[in-house]
C-alpha positions in Angstrom: 81.5 132.3 20.3 80.1 129.5 22.5 78.4 126.9 20.5 76.2 124.2 22.1 77.0 120.7 20.4 74.2 118.3 20.4 75.0 114.6 19.5 73.2 113.2 16.3 71.2 110.2 17.3 69.0 107.9 15.2 66.4 105.4 16.2 66.9 101.7 15.4 64.7 98.9 16.6 66.5 95.7 17.7 65.3 92.4 19.2 66.9 90.8 22.3 66.1 87.8 24.4 63.9 88.8 27.4 66.5 87.4 29.8 69.1 89.6 28.4 66.7 92.7 28.7 66.1 91.7 32.3 69.8 91.6 33.0 70.7 94.8 31.3 67.8 96.5 33.0 69.2 95.3 36.5 72.5 96.7 35.8 71.1 100.0 34.5 69.0 100.4 37.6 71.8 99.6 39.9 73.9 102.2 38.3 71.3 104.9 38.0 71.5 105.1 34.1 69.0 104.6 31.5 68.7 101.1 29.7 69.6 103.0 26.4 72.8 104.5 27.9 73.9 101.1 29.1 73.4 99.4 25.8 75.3 102.3 24.1 78.2 101.9 26.6 78.2 98.1 26.2 78.3 98.4 22.4 81.0 100.9 22.4 83.1 98.8 24.9 82.6 95.7 22.7 83.7 97.6 19.6 86.7 99.0 21.3 87.8 95.7 22.7 87.0 93.3 19.7 89.9 90.8 18.9 91.7 91.9 21.9 92.6 95.3 20.5 91.8 98.8 21.8 91.3 102.0 19.8 
């Protein structure tokens, strides 16, 4: 049977410098994605590539 899978998301408030928010928003706009999705992708990339190692 087909089952639709929904990702489990939680809300978390974080503080960022205004200039970083502006840079991230510009990149998100240029790539036609949401600010939230860009931040998720940046965090996942950083975690996957920390200390020069990959998954």
